[in-house]
C-alpha positions as semicolon CSV with decimal commas, in nm:
position;residue;x (nm);y (nm);z (nm)
1;X;-8,689;8,069;-8,761
2;X;-8,449;8,355;-8,689
3;X;-8,306;8,501;-9,010
4;X;-7,947;8,628;-9,028
5;X;-7,914;9,002;-8,978
6;X;-7,717;9,040;-9,301
7;X;-7,551;8,843;-9,577
8;X;-7,359;8,536;-9,463
9;X;-7,006;8,487;-9,589
10;X;-6,935;8,115;-9,648
11;X;-6,583;8,182;-9,519
12;X;-6,740;8,228;-9,175
13;X;-6,884;7,876;-9,181
14;X;-6,661;7,685;-8,944
15;X;-6,709;7,420;-8,681
16;X;-6,677;7,529;-8,320
17;X;-6,377;7,413;-8,122
18;X;-6,446;7,056;-8,006
19;X;-6,548;7,025;-7,642
20;X;-6,245;6,811;-7,561
21;X;-5,992;7,039;-7,735
22;X;-5,746;7,210;-7,503
23;X;-5,450;7,432;-7,579
24;X;-5,305;7,377;-7,230
25;X;-5,288;7,086;-6,990
26;X;-5,558;7,083;-6,723
27;X;-5,588;6,863;-6,415
28;X;-5,846;6,650;-6,592
29;X;-5,580;6,526;-6,832
30;X;-5,442;6,320;-6,544
31;X;-5,772;6,169;-6,437
32;X;-5,776;5,847;-6,638
33;X;-6,089;5,948;-6,833
34;X;-6,164;6,097;-7,172
35;X;-5,918;6,383;-7,139
36;X;-5,637;6,139;-7,057
37;X;-5,725;5,937;-7,366
38;X;-5,719;6,254;-7,578
39;X;-5,375;6,348;-7,444
40;X;-5,239;6,007;-7,537
41;X;-5,397;6,012;-7,883
42;X;-5,302;6,370;-7,968
43;X;-4,955;6,404;-7,815
44;X;-4,782;6,089;-7,701
45;X;-4,886;5,813;-7,940
46;X;-4,800;6,014;-8,255
47;X;-4,452;6,078;-8,115
48;X;-4,378;5,752;-7,934
49;X;-4,621;5,502;-8,084
50;X;-4,528;5,140;-8,150
51;X;-4,731;4,817;-8,141
52;X;-4,655;4,748;-7,775
53;X;-4,729;5,100;-7,654
54;X;-5,037;5,106;-7,874
55;X;-5,196;4,838;-7,656
56;X;-5,240;5,114;-7,393
57;X;-5,207;4,861;-7,113
58;X;-5,106;4,947;-6,757
59;X;-4,825;4,698;-6,807
60;X;-4,694;4,549;-7,130
61;X;-4,588;4,191;-7,197
62;X;-4,259;4,152;-7,385
63;X;-4,065;3,841;-7,489
64;X;-3,706;3,821;-7,361
65;X;-3,491;3,512;-7,404
66;X;-3,788;3,279;-7,428
67;X;-3,956;3,430;-7,120
68;X;-4,262;3,654;-7,119
69;X;-4,202;3,952;-6,895
70;X;-4,445;4,224;-6,791
71;X;-4,311;4,579;-6,758
72;X;-4,485;4,876;-6,599
73;X;-4,417;5,230;-6,478
74;X;-4,630;5,474;-6,280
75;X;-4,594;5,808;-6,102
76;X;-4,756;5,903;-5,771
77;X;-4,836;6,261;-5,673
78;X;-5,093;6,209;-5,398
79;X;-5,167;6,494;-5,160
80;X;-5,155;6,463;-4,863
81;X;-4,859;6,228;-4,846
82;X;-5,016;6,033;-4,558
83;X;-5,383;5,933;-4,553
84;X;-5,603;5,682;-4,367
85;X;-5,495;5,334;-4,472
86;X;-5,171;5,429;-4,647
87;X;-4,924;5,686;-4,776
88;X;-4,744;5,775;-5,096
89;X;-4,471;5,517;-5,026
90;X;-4,689;5,208;-4,990
91;X;-4,917;5,339;-5,266
92;X;-4,623;5,355;-5,509
93;X;-4,539;4,991;-5,441
94;X;-4,898;4,868;-5,459
95;X;-4,973;5,057;-5,779
96;X;-4,691;4,902;-5,980
97;X;-4,725;4,555;-5,827
98;X;-5,094;4,560;-5,919
99;X;-5,030;4,668;-6,277
100;X;-4,791;4,376;-6,319
101;X;-5,034;4,133;-6,157
102;X;-5,311;4,245;-6,394
103;X;-5,096;4,126;-6,685
104;X;-5,100;3,780;-6,530
105;X;-4,745;3,825;-6,401
106;X;-4,570;3,736;-6,077
107;X;-4,408;4,068;-5,970
108;X;-4,031;4,040;-5,925
109;X;-3,844;4,370;-5,900
110;X;-3,918;4,743;-5,874
111;X;-3,722;5,063;-5,924
112;X;-3,808;5,394;-5,756
113;X;-3,733;5,757;-5,840
114;X;-3,802;6,043;-5,597
115;X;-3,856;6,412;-5,677
116;X;-3,823;6,590;-5,342
117;X;-3,911;6,950;-5,272
118;X;-3,653;7,161;-5,092
119;X;-3,755;7,202;-4,729
120;X;-3,920;6,863;-4,691
121;X;-3,851;6,722;-4,345
122;X;-3,604;6,432;-4,338
123;X;-3,838;6,255;-4,097
124;X;-4,111;6,261;-4,362
125;X;-3,872;6,091;-4,606
126;X;-3,781;5,833;-4,342
127;X;-4,148;5,746;-4,291
128;X;-4,212;5,719;-4,664
129;X;-3,903;5,505;-4,725
130;X;-3,990;5,277;-4,433
131;X;-4,344;5,234;-4,563
132;X;-4,216;5,153;-4,911
133;X;-3,977;4,893;-4,776
134;X;-4,246;4,731;-4,565
135;X;-4,492;4,722;-4,856
136;X;-4,231;4,577;-5,092
137;X;-4,134;4,302;-4,849
138;X;-4,498;4,215;-4,788
139;X;-4,553;4,189;-5,164
140;X;-4,245;3,973;-5,211
141;X;-4,060;4,220;-5,435
142;X;-3,733;4,408;-5,402
143;X;-3,660;4,770;-5,494
144;X;-3,337;4,714;-5,684
145;X;-3,252;5,058;-5,829
146;X;-3,351;5,418;-5,776
147;X;-3,282;5,787;-5,818
148;X;-3,339;6,110;-5,626
149;X;-3,379;6,467;-5,745
150;X;-3,441;6,782;-5,539
151;X;-3,636;7,079;-5,678
152;X;-3,664;7,429;-5,539
153;X;-3,909;7,511;-5,263
154;X;-4,258;7,555;-5,405
155;X;-4,196;7,344;-5,714
156;X;-4,249;6,990;-5,588
157;X;-4,534;6,980;-5,336
158;X;-4,340;6,757;-5,097
159;X;-4,253;6,431;-5,268
160;X;-4,336;6,274;-5,605
161;X;-4,248;5,907;-5,661
162;X;-4,217;5,709;-5,983
163;X;-4,191;5,332;-5,967
164;X;-4,124;5,086;-6,248
165;X;-4,152;4,711;-6,224
166;X;-4,090;4,383;-6,399
167;X;-4,260;4,048;-6,349
168;X;-4,270;3,703;-6,508
169;X;-4,595;3,622;-6,685
170;X;-4,746;3,288;-6,590
171;X;-4,740;3,015;-6,852
172;X;-5,059;3,027;-7,056
173;X;-5,184;3,351;-6,902
174;X;-5,363;3,579;-7,151
175;X;-5,566;3,848;-6,979
176;X;-5,582;4,115;-7,251
177;X;-5,905;4,319;-7,254
178;X;-5,975;4,190;-7,606
179;X;-6,051;3,849;-7,454
180;X;-6,375;3,968;-7,295
181;X;-6,654;3,774;-7,468
182;X;-7,031;3,769;-7,464
183;X;-7,151;3,552;-7,177
184;X;-6,856;3,630;-6,949
185;X;-6,927;3,707;-6,585
186;X;-6,784;4,030;-6,443
187;X;-6,649;3,990;-6,089
188;X;-6,528;4,252;-5,840
189;X;-6,306;4,174;-5,542
190;X;-6,464;4,415;-5,291
191;X;-6,625;4,750;-5,214
192;X;-6,533;5,049;-5,429
193;X;-6,444;5,415;-5,388
194;X;-6,260;5,394;-5,058
195;X;-5,924;5,525;-5,174
196;X;-6,052;5,842;-5,337
197;X;-6,280;5,927;-5,046
198;X;-6,012;5,851;-4,783
199;X;-5,762;6,088;-4,945
200;X;-6,021;6,359;-4,994
201;X;-6,146;6,333;-4,635
202;X;-5,810;6,426;-4,482
203;X;-5,713;6,675;-4,752
204;X;-6,034;6,872;-4,728
205;X;-6,109;6,810;-4,359
206;X;-6,439;6,632;-4,430
207;X;-6,610;6,384;-4,201
208;X;-6,869;6,131;-4,312
209;X;-7,005;5,981;-3,991
210;X;-6,761;5,691;-3,983
211;X;-6,396;5,703;-4,094
212;X;-6,305;5,584;-4,443
213;X;-5,971;5,410;-4,497
214;X;-5,805;5,356;-4,833
215;X;-5,820;5,010;-4,988
216;X;-5,454;5,049;-5,099
217;X;-5,315;4,695;-5,110
218;X;-5,145;4,450;-5,347
219;X;-5,378;4,230;-5,555
220;X;-5,123;3,979;-5,684
221;X;-5,231;3,730;-5,417
222;X;-5,583;3,738;-5,556
223;X;-5,453;3,686;-5,908
224;X;-5,241;3,391;-5,792
225;X;-5,544;3,235;-5,621
226;X;-5,742;3,248;-5,946
227;X;-5,469;3,077;-6,147
228;X;-5,397;2,825;-5,873
229;X;-5,766;2,732;-5,879
230;X;-5,740;2,654;-6,249
231;X;-5,968;2,939;-6,356
232;X;-5,941;3,046;-6,721
233;X;-5,912;3,418;-6,654
234;X;-6,012;3,621;-6,958
235;X;-5,945;3,976;-6,836
236;X;-5,791;4,136;-6,527
237;X;-5,794;4,506;-6,439
238;X;-5,733;4,710;-6,125
239;X;-5,979;5,002;-6,144
240;X;-5,765;5,296;-6,029
241;X;-5,801;5,643;-6,186
242;X;-6,147;5,678;-6,336
243;X;-6,275;5,397;-6,115
244;X;-6,475;5,093;-6,219
245;X;-6,657;5,296;-6,486
246;X;-6,337;5,384;-6,674
247;X;-6,204;5,027;-6,659
248;X;-6,528;4,872;-6,784
249;X;-6,555;5,122;-7,069
250;X;-6,196;5,058;-7,176
251;X;-6,258;4,682;-7,179
252;X;-6,588;4,714;-7,367
253;X;-6,421;4,929;-7,633
254;X;-6,115;4,706;-7,670
255;X;-6,321;4,386;-7,704
256;X;-6,606;4,547;-7,903
257;X;-6,864;4,407;-7,660
258;X;-7,129;4,549;-7,432
259;X;-7,128;4,519;-7,054
260;X;-7,432;4,521;-6,827
261;X;-7,392;4,557;-6,451
262;X;-7,643;4,557;-6,169
263;X;-7,579;4,877;-5,978
264;X;-7,723;4,730;-5,660
265;X;-7,473;4,443;-5,692
266;X;-7,173;4,676;-5,675
267;X;-7,060;4,696;-5,309
268;X;-7,022;5,051;-5,176
269;X;-6,959;5,116;-4,806
270;X;-7,219;5,341;-4,642
271;X;-6,968;5,615;-4,557
272;X;-6,835;5,618;-4,915
273;X;-7,186;5,636;-5,056
274;X;-7,271;5,925;-4,821
275;X;-6,957;6,112;-4,925
276;X;-7,030;6,064;-5,293
277;X;-7,391;6,178;-5,246
278;X;-7,271;6,487;-5,060
279;X;-7,033;6,585;-5,340
280;X;-7,239;6,470;-5,636
281;X;-6,997;6,193;-5,733
282;X;-7,074;5,853;-5,881
283;X;-6,891;5,584;-5,677
284;X;-6,823;5,404;-6,005
285;X;-6,600;5,696;-6,106
286;X;-6,398;5,714;-5,782
287;X;-6,047;5,565;-5,772
288;X;-5,953;5,240;-5,600
289;X;-5,603;5,111;-5,521
290;X;-5,660;4,756;-5,400
291;X;-5,950;4,619;-5,603
292;X;-5,961;4,371;-5,889
293;X;-6,202;4,334;-6,181
294;X;-6,210;3,980;-6,323
295;X;-6,378;3,854;-6,641
296;X;-6,434;3,478;-6,666
297;X;-6,667;3,244;-6,851
298;X;-6,997;3,203;-6,669
299;X;-6,911;2,837;-6,599
300;X;-6,601;2,949;-6,407
301;X;-6,769;3,226;-6,208
302;X;-6,846;3,036;-5,886
303;X;-6,501;2,877;-5,875
304;X;-6,339;3,216;-5,928
305;X;-6,550;3,378;-5,656
306;X;-6,463;3,098;-5,413
307;X;-6,092;3,146;-5,483
308;X;-6,116;3,524;-5,432
309;X;-6,322;3,499;-5,112
310;X;-6,072;3,253;-4,960
311;X;-5,784;3,500;-5,014
312;X;-5,694;3,806;-4,808
313;X;-5,837;4,115;-4,976
314;X;-6,104;3,925;-5,166
315;X;-6,344;3,833;-4,887
316;X;-6,610;4,063;-5,031
317;X;-6,586;3,943;-5,390
318;X;-6,913;3,950;-5,585
319;X;-7,047;3,911;-5,938
320;X;-7,161;4,250;-6,066
321;X;-7,250;4,196;-6,431
322;X;-7,231;4,021;-6,764
323;X;-7,071;4,076;-7,102
324;X;-7,321;4,095;-7,388
325;X;-7,307;4,115;-7,766
326;X;-7,546;4,413;-7,776
327;X;-7,448;4,783;-7,760
328;X;-7,081;4,712;-7,836
329;X;-6,842;4,950;-7,664
330;X;-7,099;5,064;-7,408
331;X;-7,151;4,992;-7,039
332;X;-7,508;4,991;-6,910
333;X;-7,625;4,982;-6,549
334;X;-7,951;4,837;-6,421
335;X;-8,060;5,080;-6,151
336;X;-8,221;5,016;-5,813
337;X;-8,558;5,146;-5,936
338;X;-8,574;4,912;-6,234
339;X;-8,444;5,146;-6,502
340;X;-8,124;5,150;-6,701
341;X;-7,856;5,413;-6,760
342;X;-7,540;5,444;-6,962
343;X;-7,230;5,432;-6,742
344;X;-6,993;5,654;-6,932
345;X;-6,621;5,714;-6,914
346;X;-6,553;6,003;-6,673
347;X;-6,444;6,319;-6,850
348;X;-6,144;6,407;-6,634
349;X;-6,015;6,442;-6,281
350;X;-6,302;6,427;-6,031
351;X;-6,080;6,423;-5,721
352;X;-5,736;6,559;-5,811
353;X;-5,411;6,436;-5,657
354;X;-5,536;6,105;-5,518
355;X;-5,274;5,873;-5,668
């Protein structure tokens, strides 16, 4: 044992600064992982907290005049503005439509606010606006209000977009994460990690053998197919920032259950897997923008999979795991070599500016 060099003053006994403590905002605070959760808990919830906000849902269900409405808002700061499979305009529509859909709602209307950097080409704005309009019409929603602001050159990085949305929740729909229960099957609508890798590939000029396109797309058609098939959907989540790992951990914590997934059951395209291997990333942590996680009772799993696979965007739907009563609040993966590992919440932003 190493003895102290001199007398120790008890006043010097103090705990080190916690690992997660930050005096300034860092990029990781926007990544949908642990740092994001700390920012909410330390700054926003103490100031703004109320029972609805405290649910920490991507969209919140409120009662208005006897109707249940879902409300959501999201900001998009992706760089570059255009990427394989999409752009900031279509992404802004899909992101809010998907948040509403994952509350069991039929999306109805959106609003959009633009922060535009001085010097941005008008043609760029035309392309973004056209893409937004096309995406909204395809999703069956209208952009009914908006706002524009212009900031000085060098202060806006092109265009930032914030969209808010409202939708009508289906009768009987209850898809809160707290409904996840031991014995539930965990389903995934398709391959993961494509959005994050697609954005990174064009931003950083990387090539991975075959091109990767974003999965950016609306998922409300998949949600409708599940309800139309009579499936008792327990939980819905679109795994965006923080990827599948963040979503599963949030659900496990909210429901106080454990989740076990088979890592070989999770579909990952070869090019995405190669990119993640090259950069030391776990595909489970990489963002998606057109994928759906579904929790249903085991007896409903095959019917739910059939409904997803018969719907555009869900052709590759698979079962990836099970909810268990053990290790509450934890997600565990069965690996390809027969071992197990804890699948933790990502700390912060792995690939900045992807949504």
